[in-house]
N, C-alpha and C positions, 0 to 999 in steps of 0.2 A: 738378499735382504739387508746385508751389512751396509750397503750403500744408503739405506734409508733409516739408519740409526737415529738421525736427527728427529724422526717422528716421535721418538720417546721423550723428547724434551717437553716440559710442561706447556709451553705456549702452543706447540703443535698438537699436543693432546687436547688442549682446550679448543683449538680451532676445529679439530676433527670432531669433537663432541658437539660443537655448535652446529656443524653441517649435518650431523646425524639427527639433530633435533629439528632444524628448520626445514630440511627437505621433506620429511613426512608431513610436517605442518602445512607446507605449501600445497602438497597433494591433497590433504584434507580440505583445505580452503577451496581448491579447485573443484573437488567433488561437491562441496557445499554450494558453490555457485551453480553447478549443473543441476543440483536439486532445486535450487531457486528457479532456474530456467524451466524445469519440468512443471513446477507449481504455476509459473506465469503462463505457460502454454495451456495448462489445464483451465486456468481462470479465463483466459482468452476464449477457449473453446466453449466454455459455459456461457460467457457473455454473448458470443456470436450465435450460439444455438438458441438460448432462451429468448434473447431480444427479437429473434426473427420468427418465433413461434406465433401462431394465430392468437389473437386476443380472445380471452374468455371472460365471462362474468366473474367479478371479484369473489363471489360466494363459491366459485368452483375451486379456489385455491386457499381460501381462508374462511374460518368459522368465527363469527362474532363472539367475543367473550373467551375465546380459547387462550391458552397459555402463549406468552410471547415467543417461547422457544418452538412453537409449532411451525413457525415460518423459518425455514433453514436457508443456508447459503445455496443449496441446490434450487431454491425457488426464486432466487434473485433475477431481476431483469425480465421476468415473464410479463408480457403485456396483459392487462386486465381492464375491464370496462365497469363503470358504475354510473348510476343516475341518482341525483338528489339535489339538495339545497345546501349551499355553504353556510356555516355558522361563523359569520365574520367576527362576532364577539369573542370566539374561542381562539382566534388566530394568534400564533406566537412566532417570534423570529429566532432562528437557531444561529448562535454566534460563531464567529471565526470559521467561516466556510469559504476558503479561498477559491478563486476561479481564474485561470489564466494569469496567475501572478498578482491578482488584486484581491484584497480582503473584502468579505461581504457577509451576507446573511442568506440562509434559506427561509422561505416564507411557508410555514406549515399551517394549513387551515382545515378544520374538521368539516367533512361533508356528511350531512345527515342523509343517508340513502333512502330510497323509496320504501325499504323494508323497516326503517327505523334504526338500523344499525349505523354506527359512525365509522367512516373511513377517513384516516388522516391523509391529506394530500399535500405533498411538497410542491407548491405551485411554481417554484422557480427561485432564481437568485437575484438579489438586489445588492448593489455596491454599498460598502460602508461609507458614511459621510460624517465629518466632524470628529469628536473625540471618542475615546474608548467606550464611553457610556451613552453616546448619542444614538438615537433610534432613527433610521432613515425613513423617508416617506415611501409608502408602499401602495401601489395601485389596489383598489378594492377588488374583492372577488366578485365574479358575475352574480347578479341577483336572479332570483327565480330558479326554476328547474334547470339543472346543468348536467350534461352528459360528459363524462371525462374518460380519457384513455391514458393510462399510466403504466409504469414499470414497477413491479412489485419489489419491495425491499423489506428485510427484517428490521424490527425495532432496534434502535441503537441502545447501548447501555449508557446510563447517566446516573450521577449521584442524586439520591432522593433522601432528604430534601435537597433542593438546589442551594448553591451558595447564596448567602443573604445579601451579598453586594451586587447581584445581577439587577440590571435595570428592569423595570416593570415591563412585562410582555416579552422578555427575552429568556431563552433557556440555553444550556450548554450543549445539548445533544438532541438529536431527533428521536427521543424515546416516546413511544405512543402514549404512555400514561401521563406525560407532561403536557400533552396537547388535549387529550380527552380522557376523563375518568369515568365516562359512562360505562355501565356494565356491558352493554352490547356494542363494544368497540372491536373492530378487526385488529388482530395482534400485530400486523405489519402495516407499513404505509406504502404510498406509491409516489414515484417521481412523475409529475405530470408531463405528458407528451402533447396532448391537445385537448381542447374542450369545446363544447358547443352549448351556448354561444362562446365566442372566443374571449380570452382575457383582455383587459385594457393594456395598452403598451406600458412597458417599464420593467417587466420581469424577464429574465433570460431563462430559457429552458435549459435544464441540466443535460449536457452531452453524455453520451456513452463514454466509458473510459477508452483511452488510447489502446489499441490492440497490438502494439509493437512488443517485441520480446525483451526489450531493455538491453542493458550492457552485460548480462550475466555470462553469455557465451565468451565474449571477449575477455572478461575478468577471469574465467576459468582457464583460458589459454595463457593469460598473463601469469597466473600462479604456477603453471607447468613450466613456463619460460624462466621464471625466477628460480624454480627448483633446479633447472638445467644450468643456469648461471652459477648457482651456489656450488654444484658438483664440479662443473668445469673450471670454475675459479679456483677451487681447492686443488684440483689436479695440476693446474698451471703453476700455482705457487709451489707445490711440491717438486715439480720438474725443474722450476727455476732455482729452487734452493739446492736441488741435487746438482745442477749444472755448476753453480757457484762452488759447491763442495768439490766436484771433479776438477774444476780449474785450480782450486787451491791445492789439491793433491798433486796435480801435474806440475804446478810451480814449485812445490816443495821438492818433488823428485828431481826437477831440473837443477835447482840450487844444490841439492846433494851431489848430483853428478858433476857439477862444475867444481865443487869443493874437492871432490875426489880426484 
């Protein structure tokens, strides 16, 4: 161990302490990325399973007037059917909803169902046009009795009251109470998949989320690699320092021998 006395020097102690700190941190970051991967896989399984389930009447999954929290994440993407008439006057646009890199709006329109309950329908996406306060032109909802098929979503959270500077007819989030304040309103909303009769052209149907697993696995491997680099780098520096010390010792011995 006398050969490694230099490790007691302050700079080597500081470097060793740094390695002892960063290596466990890198492993923790790797584990965090793996946990994110597990969450992503669970979400993808939920989307795939729920979106492929048979469509059921909306009343089978939601009760009009129930608490918003009654629609949970486990209910998301379930296909539901409903019949009714759109309340065009109650339509609102949900701001700042990007799609494929372009900013735009969701078009949320109340559907008064045949039972009298109100279902909020996200009819699709329309691109933003003009300035931040501009309201784009939106195709009207079909008139008369409409049959809709949509994917169930829980109500989003939103500040109530809404910011005073929002343009008329626009809201910050798709919170059901911002679209319909009727007592018999379903606590969740649906993303429209299809309707009979069909909608007028101009709105884009919201796609299902991409079911790829993201970069989490590669990031987890990278953090382990960084930990390995930190350890191996420290070992290399120690060995190199020791080689320099050994060379200096040999040179000193040679000079002493020559003098003698």
